[in-house]
All heavy atoms as an XYZ file, in Angstrom:
847
protein
N     -16.307      5.955     -4.741
C     -15.376      6.298     -3.754
C     -13.920      6.213     -4.380
O     -13.104      7.049     -4.041
C     -15.432      5.302     -2.603
N     -13.762      5.330     -5.324
C     -12.420      5.218     -5.971
C     -12.112      6.486     -6.748
O     -11.100      7.016     -6.743
C     -12.316      4.023     -6.809
C     -11.038      4.058     -7.672
C     -12.378      2.705     -6.032
N     -13.243      6.978     -7.441
C     -13.049      8.189     -8.303
C     -12.749      9.489     -7.487
O     -12.083     10.401     -7.999
C     -14.210      8.300     -9.187
C     -14.513      7.239    -10.183
C     -15.733      7.503    -10.944
C     -13.292      7.166    -11.161
N     -13.319      9.522     -6.301
C     -13.236     10.801     -5.502
C     -12.157     10.605     -4.364
O     -12.082     11.501     -3.474
C     -14.561     11.288     -4.954
C     -15.505     11.600     -6.043
C     -15.099     10.234     -3.931
N     -11.432      9.589     -4.377
C     -10.514      9.313     -3.278
C      -9.492     10.421     -3.039
O      -9.068     10.623     -1.907
C      -9.781      7.990     -3.428
O      -9.008      8.048     -4.635
N      -9.025     11.106     -4.107
C      -8.102     12.202     -3.865
C      -8.757     13.486     -3.444
O      -8.086     14.304     -2.756
C      -7.310     12.394     -5.206
C      -6.440     11.161     -5.460
C      -5.602     11.366     -6.721
O      -5.092     12.459     -6.963
O      -5.496     10.368     -7.488
N     -10.014     13.651     -3.721
C     -10.706     14.893     -3.341
C     -11.195     14.834     -1.930
O     -11.179     15.784     -1.182
C     -11.870     15.196     -4.332
C     -11.510     15.335     -5.747
C     -12.809     15.482     -6.605
C     -10.665     16.605     -5.890
N     -11.703     13.630     -1.558
C     -12.215     13.415     -0.171
C     -11.660     12.196      0.422
O     -12.371     11.150      0.516
C     -13.767     13.398     -0.203
C     -14.313     14.632     -0.993
C     -15.651     15.037     -0.633
N     -15.987     14.899      0.715
C     -17.065     15.343      1.185
N     -17.929     16.000      0.365
N     -17.476     15.246      2.418
N     -10.335     12.175      0.741
C      -9.771     10.905      1.159
C     -10.328     10.237      2.363
O     -10.396      8.980      2.422
C      -8.276     11.292      1.371
C      -8.324     12.801      1.595
C      -9.500     13.297      0.787
N     -10.746     10.939      3.361
C     -11.308     10.309      4.590
C     -12.586      9.609      4.280
O     -12.706      8.392      4.614
C     -11.457     11.370      5.670
C     -12.092     10.759      6.926
C     -10.094     11.999      6.083
N     -13.477     10.217      3.600
C     -14.759      9.634      3.292
C     -14.598      8.470      2.329
O     -15.182      7.410      2.516
C     -15.767     10.678      2.787
C     -16.195     11.720      3.756
C     -15.219     12.936      3.738
O     -14.155     12.881      3.069
O     -15.540     13.839      4.433
N     -13.805      8.668      1.332
C     -13.600      7.641      0.290
C     -12.905      6.466      0.942
O     -13.271      5.243      0.633
C     -12.678      8.191     -0.835
N     -11.939      6.730      1.778
C     -11.275      5.536      2.451
C     -12.226      4.715      3.243
O     -12.216      3.474      3.217
C     -10.143      6.054      3.419
O      -9.160      6.744      2.599
C      -9.466      4.966      4.178
N     -13.144      5.357      3.999
C     -14.128      4.694      4.788
C     -15.004      3.758      3.903
O     -15.228      2.589      4.188
C     -14.941      5.658      5.648
C     -15.978      4.944      6.477
C     -16.803      5.984      7.278
N     -17.417      6.952      6.378
C     -18.523      6.745      5.542
N     -19.093      5.598      5.552
N     -19.049      7.706      4.805
N     -15.500      4.361      2.833
C     -16.435      3.607      1.928
C     -15.640      2.477      1.295
O     -16.157      1.314      1.239
C     -16.988      4.562      0.850
C     -17.756      3.757     -0.150
C     -17.894      5.545      1.551
N     -14.451      2.648      0.781
C     -13.632      1.602      0.127
C     -13.423      0.454      1.094
O     -13.530     -0.706      0.768
C     -12.324      2.168     -0.459
C     -12.593      3.135     -1.594
C     -11.404      1.066     -0.858
C     -11.420      3.838     -2.074
N     -12.989      0.768      2.310
C     -12.698     -0.272      3.313
C     -14.021     -1.059      3.629
O     -13.980     -2.266      3.680
C     -12.085      0.276      4.553
C     -10.681      0.809      4.204
C     -12.075     -0.679      5.702
C     -10.011      1.569      5.328
N     -15.111     -0.361      3.760
C     -16.394     -0.982      4.173
C     -16.844     -1.926      3.046
O     -17.456     -3.001      3.319
C     -17.459     -0.001      4.445
C     -17.318      0.690      5.758
C     -18.339      1.856      5.947
O     -19.156      2.103      5.032
O     -18.320      2.455      7.026
N     -16.646     -1.554      1.817
C     -17.194     -2.334      0.716
C     -16.201     -3.188     -0.052
O     -16.551     -3.878     -1.042
C     -17.821     -1.337     -0.342
C     -18.772     -0.378      0.422
C     -20.159     -0.434     -0.089
N     -20.996      0.252      0.741
C     -21.786      1.258      0.351
N     -21.854      1.489     -0.930
N     -22.616      1.860      1.205
N     -14.957     -3.176      0.401
C     -13.882     -3.859     -0.321
C     -14.211     -5.331     -0.616
O     -14.002     -5.894     -1.723
C     -12.584     -3.790      0.477
C     -11.402     -4.387     -0.263
C     -10.813     -3.689     -1.331
C     -10.895     -5.542      0.081
C      -9.698     -4.248     -2.053
C      -9.760     -6.171     -0.519
C      -9.175     -5.477     -1.608
N     -14.751     -6.080      0.430
C     -14.990     -7.463      0.269
C     -16.060     -7.834     -0.800
O     -16.167     -8.963     -1.193
C     -15.421     -8.023      1.635
C     -16.719     -7.455      2.142
C     -17.070     -7.993      3.531
O     -16.374     -8.891      4.060
N     -18.063     -7.377      4.165
N     -16.838     -6.759     -1.217
C     -17.884     -7.050     -2.201
C     -17.478     -6.694     -3.619
O     -18.237     -6.884     -4.540
C     -19.171     -6.185     -1.821
C     -19.664     -6.469     -0.494
C     -19.578     -5.478      0.548
C     -20.244     -7.681     -0.195
C     -20.077     -5.765      1.792
C     -20.695     -7.984      1.122
C     -20.662     -7.001      2.097
N     -16.175     -6.247     -3.767
C     -15.691     -5.826     -5.075
C     -15.209     -7.083     -5.884
O     -14.683     -7.994     -5.348
C     -14.523     -4.907     -4.929
S     -14.980     -3.281     -4.105
N     -15.319     -6.981     -7.228
C     -14.781     -7.986     -8.058
C     -13.280     -7.722     -8.209
O     -12.832     -6.630     -7.806
C     -15.444     -8.064     -9.448
C     -15.324     -6.713    -10.231
O     -14.771     -5.765     -9.763
O     -15.827     -6.790    -11.353
N     -12.387     -8.654     -8.754
C     -10.994     -8.431     -8.790
C     -10.512     -7.119     -9.438
O      -9.616     -6.479     -8.909
C     -10.537     -9.697     -9.477
C     -11.488    -10.725     -9.127
C     -12.864    -10.033     -9.113
N     -11.038     -6.757    -10.589
C     -10.521     -5.508    -11.188
C     -10.804     -4.230    -10.359
O     -10.047     -3.372    -10.237
C     -11.287     -5.407    -12.559
C     -11.669     -6.786    -12.920
C     -11.969     -7.432    -11.557
N     -12.012     -4.306     -9.709
C     -12.361     -3.147     -8.798
C     -11.482     -3.136     -7.539
O     -11.105     -2.066     -7.025
C     -13.847     -3.139     -8.515
C     -14.346     -1.914     -7.711
C     -13.969     -0.623     -8.411
C     -15.823     -2.032     -7.521
N     -11.144     -4.344     -7.039
C     -10.263     -4.478     -5.870
C      -8.887     -3.843     -6.265
O      -8.348     -3.109     -5.358
C     -10.119     -5.881     -5.478
C     -11.329     -6.538     -4.888
C     -11.232     -8.031     -4.722
N     -10.605     -8.417     -3.525
C     -11.231     -8.692     -2.440
N     -12.579     -8.715     -2.380
N     -10.566     -9.131     -1.371
N      -8.368     -4.035     -7.372
C      -7.065     -3.528     -7.778
C      -7.183     -1.995     -7.744
O      -6.344     -1.309     -7.159
C      -6.666     -4.039     -9.141
C      -5.427     -3.199     -9.660
C      -6.317     -5.509     -9.050
N      -8.212     -1.435     -8.408
C      -8.412      0.031     -8.403
C      -8.620      0.526     -6.975
O      -8.070      1.650     -6.647
C      -9.599      0.397     -9.284
C      -9.279      0.135    -10.709
C     -10.445      0.320    -11.687
N     -11.104      1.614    -11.446
C     -12.466      1.817    -11.597
N     -13.146      0.830    -11.953
N     -13.005      2.967    -11.338
N      -9.319     -0.160     -6.164
C      -9.547      0.350     -4.750
C      -8.241      0.355     -3.996
O      -7.953      1.337     -3.227
C     -10.598     -0.547     -4.119
N      -7.389     -0.666     -4.119
C      -6.193     -0.712     -3.371
C      -5.234      0.403     -3.840
O      -4.567      1.030     -3.006
C      -5.490     -2.093     -3.508
C      -6.201     -3.272     -2.823
C      -5.595     -4.571     -3.308
C      -6.143     -3.114     -1.361
N      -5.209      0.645     -5.141
C      -4.345      1.777     -5.650
C      -4.892      3.073     -5.185
O      -4.101      4.002     -4.828
C      -4.272      1.732     -7.168
C      -3.471      0.547     -7.672
C      -3.413      0.507     -9.196
C      -2.565     -0.694     -9.685
N      -2.461     -0.683    -11.141
N      -6.202      3.266     -5.103
C      -6.746      4.473     -4.542
C      -6.445      4.691     -3.065
O      -6.059      5.805     -2.655
C      -8.287      4.483     -4.718
N      -6.416      3.681     -2.346
C      -6.020      3.680     -0.872
C      -4.565      4.067     -0.765
O      -4.199      4.844      0.206
C      -6.325      2.427     -0.189
C      -7.771      2.079      0.076
C      -7.936      0.660      0.653
C      -8.447      3.078      0.985
N      -3.741      3.657     -1.699
C      -2.331      4.060     -1.705
C      -2.162      5.601     -1.887
O      -1.186      6.096     -1.423
N      -3.078      6.152     -2.677
C      -3.004      7.610     -2.887
C      -3.563      8.413     -1.755
O      -3.287      9.606     -1.624
C      -3.684      7.955     -4.190
C      -2.972      7.373     -5.378
C      -3.629      7.976     -6.664
N      -5.002      7.623     -6.855
C      -5.457      6.528     -7.427
N      -4.638      5.650     -7.917
N      -6.758      6.309     -7.515
N      -4.369      7.773     -0.900
C      -4.984      8.469      0.279
C      -3.942      8.561      1.339
O      -3.176      7.730      1.570
C      -6.140      7.671      0.780
N      -3.935      9.697      1.995
C      -2.927      9.936      2.979
C      -3.598      9.807      4.389
O      -3.577     10.720      5.201
C      -2.264     11.304      2.852
C      -1.487     11.401      1.587
C      -0.940     12.763      1.430
O      -1.225     13.748      2.165
O      -0.132     12.920      0.431
N      -4.287      8.746      4.573
C      -4.959      8.506      5.858
C      -4.385      7.311      6.607
O      -3.922      6.364      5.934
C      -6.460      8.271      5.656
O      -6.689      7.068      4.960
C      -7.134      9.388      4.896
N      -4.415      7.396      7.886
C      -3.961      6.277      8.692
C      -4.751      5.004      8.513
O      -4.280      3.903      8.434
N      -6.084      5.139      8.276
C      -6.945      4.018      8.100
C      -6.593      3.297      6.736
O      -6.554      2.060      6.742
C      -8.398      4.486      8.000
N      -6.318      4.061      5.763
C      -5.911      3.444      4.424
C      -4.594      2.703      4.593
O      -4.455      1.563      4.111
C      -5.749      4.563      3.364
N      -3.688      3.282      5.316
C      -2.409      2.617      5.546
C      -2.558      1.332      6.339
O      -1.953      0.273      5.897
C      -1.507      3.614      6.320
C      -0.048      3.051      6.595
C       0.707      3.024      5.378
O       0.380      3.525      4.341
N       1.917      2.374      5.545
N      -3.304      1.293      7.352
C      -3.494      0.109      8.138
C      -4.220     -0.952      7.294
O      -3.861     -2.097      7.407
C      -4.347      0.418      9.402
C      -3.486      1.164     10.485
C      -4.319      1.337     11.754
N      -5.523      2.072     11.660
C      -5.595      3.363     11.610
N      -4.558      4.157     11.776
N      -6.751      4.039     11.482
N      -5.185     -0.545      6.523
C      -5.915     -1.524      5.722
C      -5.015     -2.112      4.609
O      -5.001     -3.328      4.480
C      -7.162     -0.889      4.978
C      -7.997     -1.851      4.295
C      -8.887     -2.756      4.954
C      -7.905     -1.962      2.902
C      -9.642     -3.571      4.255
C      -8.696     -2.820      2.160
C      -9.538     -3.663      2.875
N      -4.184     -1.307      4.008
C      -3.294     -1.799      3.009
C      -2.322     -2.791      3.641
O      -1.963     -3.807      3.101
C      -2.498     -0.655      2.337
C      -3.302      0.234      1.294
C      -2.396      1.417      0.906
C      -3.596     -0.667      0.119
N      -1.813     -2.517      4.836
C      -0.917     -3.416      5.499
C      -1.576     -4.713      5.847
O      -1.024     -5.806      5.691
C      -0.357     -2.802      6.786
C       0.751     -1.793      6.539
C       1.312     -1.223      7.783
O       1.350     -2.009      8.828
O       1.777     -0.113      7.788
N      -2.835     -4.616      6.290
C      -3.585     -5.880      6.566
C      -3.782     -6.768      5.350
O      -3.610     -7.962      5.438
C      -5.011     -5.519      7.145
C      -4.983     -4.958      8.539
C      -6.341     -4.484      8.991
O      -7.317     -4.840      8.312
O      -6.393     -3.733     10.012
N      -4.117     -6.160      4.263
C      -4.279     -6.862      2.991
C      -2.881     -7.419      2.520
O      -2.786     -8.553      2.048
C      -4.971     -6.017      1.902
C      -4.936     -6.691      0.583
C      -6.350     -5.647      2.313
N      -1.889     -6.617      2.658
C      -0.533     -6.982      2.118
C       0.098     -8.133      2.838
O       0.870     -8.908      2.216
C       0.368     -5.778      2.216
N      -0.269     -8.455      4.145
C       0.291     -9.490      4.786
C      -0.371    -10.849      4.459
O       0.003    -11.890      4.935
C       0.436     -9.326      6.341
C       1.338     -8.162      6.668
C      -0.981     -9.268      6.916
N      -1.447    -10.777      3.641
C      -2.097    -11.968      3.155
C      -1.306    -12.639      2.030
O      -0.131    -12.446      1.919
N      -2.058    -13.357      1.223
C      -1.464    -14.012      0.069
C      -2.239    -13.724     -1.177
O      -3.383    -13.307     -1.072
C      -1.435    -15.566      0.281
C      -0.527    -15.883      1.401
C      -2.791    -16.108      0.513
N      -1.578    -13.841     -2.304
C      -2.284    -13.683     -3.581
C      -2.173    -12.224     -4.189
O      -1.393    -11.438     -3.762
N      -2.993    -12.044     -5.228
C      -2.959    -10.870     -5.984
C      -3.231     -9.635     -5.142
O      -2.575     -8.570     -5.235
C      -3.884    -10.904     -7.192
C      -3.850     -9.705     -8.095
C      -2.466     -9.457     -8.722
C      -4.890     -9.835     -9.160
N      -4.292     -9.648     -4.321
C      -4.621     -8.551     -3.480
C      -3.416     -8.155     -2.584
O      -3.108     -6.959     -2.430
C      -5.821     -8.855     -2.534
C      -7.202     -8.809     -3.269
O      -7.162     -8.441     -4.463
O      -8.130     -9.260     -2.706
N      -2.678     -9.094     -2.053
C      -1.528     -8.806     -1.179
C      -0.490     -8.134     -2.008
O       0.153     -7.175     -1.503
C      -1.038    -10.088     -0.537
N      -0.185     -8.619     -3.180
C       0.859     -8.019     -4.061
C       0.460     -6.561     -4.412
O       1.311     -5.719     -4.376
C       1.041     -8.833     -5.361
C       1.778    -10.081     -5.068
C       2.018    -10.915     -6.299
O       1.193    -11.763     -6.672
N       3.059    -10.493     -7.082
N      -0.751     -6.375     -4.844
C      -1.221     -5.022     -5.207
C      -1.139     -4.088     -4.036
O      -0.743     -2.988     -4.119
C      -2.627     -5.046     -5.812
C      -2.716     -5.947     -7.083
C      -3.132     -3.704     -6.123
C      -1.811     -5.431     -8.198
N      -1.547     -4.581     -2.832
C      -1.495     -3.693     -1.623
C      -0.111     -3.322     -1.327
O       0.193     -2.208     -0.967
C      -2.185     -4.405     -0.435
N       0.808     -4.262     -1.483
C       2.239     -4.001     -1.197
C       2.805     -2.955     -2.237
O       3.478     -1.976     -1.824
C       3.088     -5.256     -1.309
O       2.537     -6.203     -0.360
C       4.565     -5.039     -0.870
N       2.455     -3.058     -3.491
C       2.784     -2.107     -4.470
C       2.186     -0.760     -4.179
O       2.790      0.252     -4.336
C       2.409     -2.599     -5.835
C       3.226     -3.748     -6.356
C       2.660     -4.340     -7.648
O       1.736     -3.734     -8.265
O       3.198     -5.400     -8.095
N       0.944     -0.709     -3.772
C       0.261      0.522     -3.354
C       0.989      1.211     -2.286
O       1.137      2.409     -2.223
C      -1.195      0.261     -3.019
N       1.472      0.429     -1.262
C       2.251      1.006     -0.149
C       3.531      1.632     -0.684
O       3.958      2.680     -0.340
C       2.508     -0.051      0.968
C       1.228     -0.465      1.620
C       3.596      0.525      1.932
C       1.374     -1.655      2.512
N       4.265      0.841     -1.523
C       5.515      1.279     -2.076
C       5.439      2.570     -2.877
O       6.300      3.381     -2.850
C       6.168      0.228     -2.925
N       4.299      2.705     -3.579
C       4.076      3.917     -4.334
C       3.137      4.890     -3.722
O       2.672      5.845     -4.407
C       3.392      3.464     -5.758
C       4.367      2.574     -6.460
O       5.542      2.708     -6.485
N       3.763      1.455     -7.077
N       2.894      4.792     -2.493
C       1.921      5.639     -1.796
C       2.376      7.056     -1.639
O       3.567      7.353     -1.861
C       1.565      5.043     -0.442
O       2.665      5.243      0.470
N       1.468      7.912     -1.148
C       1.645      9.279     -0.857
C       2.289      9.514      0.497
O       2.470     10.633      0.909
C       0.429     10.098     -1.041
O      -0.148      9.931     -2.296
N       2.515      8.475      1.188
C       3.146      8.592      2.516
C       4.577      9.078      2.513
O       5.147      8.962      1.422
C       3.116      7.214      3.192
C       1.800      6.571      3.597
C       2.002      5.192      4.006
C       1.097      7.444      4.634
N       5.091      9.439      3.598
C       6.458      9.943      3.678
C       7.335      8.690      3.492
O       6.880      7.505      3.605
C       6.770     10.473      5.081
O       6.606      9.460      6.076
N       8.509      8.858      3.130
C       9.467      7.775      2.907
C       9.626      6.983      4.153
O       9.658      5.688      4.068
C      10.804      8.282      2.433
N       9.583      7.569      5.289
C       9.754      6.834      6.547
C       8.548      5.918      6.804
O       8.636      4.790      7.203
C       9.902      7.745      7.756
C      11.298      8.459      7.580
C       9.884      7.072      9.108
C      11.508      9.592      8.563
N       7.334      6.508      6.446
C       6.118      5.729      6.637
C       6.086      4.510      5.689
O       5.649      3.372      6.059
N       6.512      4.684      4.467
C       6.577      3.598      3.492
C       7.576      2.558      3.871
O       7.277      1.345      3.810
C       6.892      4.134      2.047
C       5.734      4.876      1.522
C       6.073      5.277      0.093
N       6.910      6.488      0.220
C       7.559      7.107     -0.779
N       7.626      6.578     -1.983
N       8.200      8.154     -0.596
N       8.725      2.961      4.358
C       9.740      1.955      4.830
C       9.225      1.143      5.981
O       9.282     -0.100      5.993
C      11.082      2.657      5.201
C      11.962      1.787      5.961
C      11.732      3.283      3.974
N       8.610      1.831      6.949
C       8.044      1.117      8.129
C       6.945      0.081      7.741
O       6.974     -1.038      8.160
C       7.456      2.094      9.070
N       6.051      0.448      6.787
C       4.976     -0.387      6.349
C       5.552     -1.660      5.568
O       5.206     -2.747      5.768
C       4.045      0.355      5.430
O       3.207      1.181      6.247
N       6.474     -1.354      4.683
C       7.059     -2.339      3.804
C       7.869     -3.362      4.714
O       7.913     -4.572      4.482
C       7.863     -1.845      2.666
C       6.928     -1.281      1.581
S       7.732     -0.807      0.158
C       8.668      0.681      0.708
N       8.527     -2.777      5.719
C       9.300     -3.651      6.642
C       8.326     -4.600      7.359
O       8.605     -5.785      7.477
C      10.057     -2.800      7.640
C      10.906     -3.640      8.612
C      11.702     -2.753      9.530
C      12.385     -3.623     10.554
N      12.890     -2.747     11.674
N       7.148     -4.069      7.859
C       6.274     -4.919      8.523
C       5.692     -5.992      7.603
O       5.570     -7.153      7.957
C       5.053     -4.038      9.078
C       5.426     -3.399     10.384
C       4.265     -2.812     10.992
N       3.701     -1.660     10.247
C       4.123     -0.388     10.456
N       5.091     -0.086     11.329
N       3.618      0.649      9.797
N       5.326     -5.581      6.341
C       4.802     -6.533      5.385
C       5.859     -7.634      5.110
O       5.550     -8.849      5.039
C       4.397     -5.809      4.044
C       4.072     -6.831      2.997
C       3.169     -4.932      4.339
N       7.090     -7.227      4.857
C       8.179     -8.189      4.537
C       8.443     -9.186      5.627
O       8.708    -10.318      5.375
C       9.442     -7.472      4.177
N       8.264     -8.783      6.868
C       8.506     -9.713      8.000
C       7.254    -10.467      8.381
O       7.475    -11.584      8.978
C       9.002     -8.915      9.224
O       8.051     -7.946      9.635
C      10.328     -8.269      9.015
N       6.051    -10.084      8.029
C       4.825    -10.718      8.438
C       4.246    -11.602      7.357
O       3.462    -12.512      7.704
C       3.822     -9.729      8.954
C       4.272     -9.027     10.203
S       3.079     -7.778     10.741
C       1.637     -8.696     11.110
N       4.495    -11.374      6.125
C       3.823    -12.086      5.016
C       4.382    -13.447      4.906
O       5.566    -13.755      5.070
C       4.023    -11.303      3.695
O       3.391    -11.976      2.619
N       3.545    -14.405      4.462
C       3.882    -15.783      4.134
C       3.993    -15.950      2.685
O       4.407    -17.040      2.256
C       2.808    -16.772      4.721
C       2.764    -16.644      6.232
C       1.616    -17.535      6.780
N       0.350    -17.552      6.097
C      -0.588    -16.667      6.320
N      -0.476    -15.740      7.184
N      -1.727    -16.722      5.611
N       3.625    -14.996      1.835
C       3.658    -15.104      0.399
C       5.043    -14.530     -0.103
O       5.364    -13.341      0.090
C       2.522    -14.311     -0.208
C       2.370    -14.476     -1.683
O       3.355    -14.617     -2.361
O       1.234    -14.375     -2.218
N       5.830    -15.404     -0.717
C       7.174    -15.049     -1.160
C       7.114    -13.839     -2.188
O       8.023    -13.072     -2.248
C       7.923    -16.260     -1.673
C       8.287    -17.276     -0.616
C       9.010    -18.402     -1.276
C       9.101    -16.696      0.470
N       6.089    -13.861     -3.040
C       6.045    -12.783     -4.021
C       5.750    -11.486     -3.314
O       6.258    -10.435     -3.755
C       4.887    -13.093     -5.017
C       5.294    -13.998     -6.121
C       6.528    -13.456     -6.942
O       6.489    -12.315     -7.404
O       7.446    -14.272     -7.122
N       4.942    -11.458     -2.282
C       4.673    -10.212     -1.514
C       5.979     -9.746     -0.809
O       6.277     -8.594     -0.835
C       3.568    -10.505     -0.488
C       3.421     -9.296      0.437
C       2.250    -10.721     -1.287
N       6.728    -10.650     -0.223
C       7.987    -10.363      0.413
C       8.910     -9.737     -0.612
O       9.628     -8.736     -0.353
C       8.588    -11.595      1.132
C       9.986    -11.288      1.594
C       7.691    -12.032      2.243
N       9.014    -10.346     -1.826
C       9.872     -9.827     -2.875
C       9.454     -8.469     -3.254
O      10.278     -7.570     -3.402
C       9.836    -10.784     -4.115
C      10.818    -10.307     -5.196
C      10.516    -10.994     -6.529
N       9.169    -10.787     -7.001
C       8.745     -9.608     -7.629
N       9.565     -8.537     -7.725
N       7.529     -9.494     -8.032
N       8.145     -8.231     -3.411
C       7.596     -6.908     -3.740
C       7.972     -5.848     -2.680
O       8.387     -4.734     -2.990
C       6.074     -6.934     -4.056
O       5.794     -7.892     -5.008
C       5.588     -5.599     -4.351
N       7.878     -6.287     -1.428
C       8.222     -5.321     -0.304
C       9.694     -5.016     -0.315
O      10.119     -3.875     -0.159
C       7.768     -5.926      1.012
N      10.531     -6.024     -0.548
C      11.958     -5.836     -0.546
C      12.325     -4.907     -1.770
O      13.257     -4.064     -1.621
C      12.724     -7.158     -0.594
C      14.202     -6.987     -0.778
C      12.465     -7.897      0.773
N      11.759     -5.189     -2.896
C      12.014     -4.312     -4.155
C      11.633     -2.838     -3.772
O      12.371     -1.905     -4.124
C      11.226     -4.770     -5.266
C      11.830     -6.019     -5.892
O      12.970     -6.416     -5.553
O      11.186     -6.695     -6.807
N      10.476     -2.639     -3.090
C      10.038     -1.354     -2.749
C      11.054     -0.615     -1.820
O      11.314      0.548     -1.918
N      11.567     -1.409     -0.858
C      12.576     -0.870      0.076
C      13.794     -0.510     -0.677
O      14.367      0.510     -0.421
C      12.895     -1.876      1.175
C      11.829     -2.065      2.219
C      12.093     -3.337      3.067
C      11.721     -0.862      3.102
N      14.246     -1.392     -1.606
C      15.488     -1.086     -2.432
C      15.290      0.129     -3.285
O      16.188      0.977     -3.366
C      15.772     -2.315     -3.313
N      14.105      0.302     -3.843
C      13.858      1.502     -4.651
C      13.898      2.806     -3.807
O      14.410      3.792     -4.216
C      12.525      1.408     -5.364
C      12.524      0.425     -6.481
O      13.539      0.074     -7.003
N      11.339     -0.104     -6.831
N      13.336      2.753     -2.575
C      13.441      3.865     -1.681
C      14.876      4.161     -1.316
O      15.316      5.307     -1.271
C      12.595      3.637     -0.447
C      11.115      3.919     -0.563
C      10.406      3.452      0.650
C      10.883      5.332     -0.775
N      15.649      3.105     -1.045
C      17.105      3.317     -0.687
C      17.801      3.974     -1.938
O      18.601      4.908     -1.666
C      17.689      1.950     -0.325
C      19.097      1.992      0.061
C      19.322      2.838      1.335
C      19.692      0.655      0.275
N      17.599      3.456     -3.085
C      18.166      4.076     -4.268
C      17.829      5.598     -4.373
O      18.690      6.426     -4.732
C      17.831      3.308     -5.554
C      18.505      1.996     -5.715
C      17.997      1.307     -6.983
O      17.287      1.941     -7.800
O      18.401      0.145     -7.137
N      16.578      5.897     -4.090
C      16.142      7.277     -4.215
C      16.746      8.166     -3.172
O      17.111      9.267     -3.555
C      14.591      7.283     -4.133
C      13.986      8.637     -4.411
S      12.180      8.715     -4.404
C      11.647      7.291     -3.596
N      16.907      7.692     -1.991
C      17.344      8.553     -0.867
C      18.812      8.439     -0.537
O      19.332      9.302      0.172
C      16.488      8.162      0.344
C      15.103      8.716      0.133
C      13.960      7.979     -0.142
C      14.600     10.043      0.183
N      12.957      8.708     -0.287
C      13.201     10.007     -0.012
C      15.248     11.325      0.407
C      12.441     11.213     -0.127
C      14.434     12.476      0.389
C      13.085     12.437      0.059
N      19.486      7.422     -1.076
C      20.923      7.271     -0.675
C      21.739      8.449     -1.059
O      22.595      8.861     -0.294
C      21.465      5.923     -1.256
C      22.818      5.573     -0.815
C      22.897      5.357      0.632
C      23.290      4.344     -1.601
N      21.640      8.934     -2.304
C      22.446     10.149     -2.626
C      22.265     11.328     -1.701
O      23.271     11.992     -1.363
C      22.007     10.565     -4.012
C      21.384      9.237     -4.616
C      20.780      8.557     -3.428
N      21.085     11.537     -1.186
C      20.837     12.648     -0.202
C      21.499     12.311      1.110
O      21.938     13.235      1.853
C      19.375     12.894     -0.048
C      18.685     13.334     -1.377
C      17.825     12.563     -1.982
C      19.016     14.549     -1.876
C      17.172     12.913     -3.225
C      18.414     14.993     -3.050
C      17.557     14.191     -3.692
N      21.480     11.022      1.447
C      22.049     10.638      2.805
C      23.596     10.789      2.742
O      24.208     11.035      3.851
C      21.693      9.213      3.092
N      24.207     10.778      1.653
C      25.629     10.813      1.525
C      26.151     12.264      1.484
O      27.332     12.505      1.706
C      26.173     10.174      0.302
C      25.942      8.619      0.266
C      26.358      8.064     -1.107
C      26.591      7.916      1.400
N      25.193     13.212      1.369
C      25.616     14.697      1.351
C      26.031     15.104      2.702
O      25.753     14.816      3.737
C      24.536     15.529      0.805
C      24.166     15.265     -0.667
C      22.961     16.208     -1.046
C      25.281     15.641     -1.565
């Protein structure tokens, strides 16, 4: 599912979400990054659920949201939710960094 996530995002997202808990840590990282590339609402919701947790999975999920294929508005909304709901300071820092990077990217266009 990780390998075909860009070709068949809906089906791959469903399989990744269903089997995520059975993955070892390296495969979990690849799965979360694949979900970040999927442009599905289910992938977005799952990434947010993982991101508000603690630990490496939460950090990787937050990075996946920040680098996702979603619109800038969708990424900002997700990272804002993660930053306000997470109890892990590293996750909050990653979400704030992602928001700052989006601001840097879009600020010149907003000033035009």
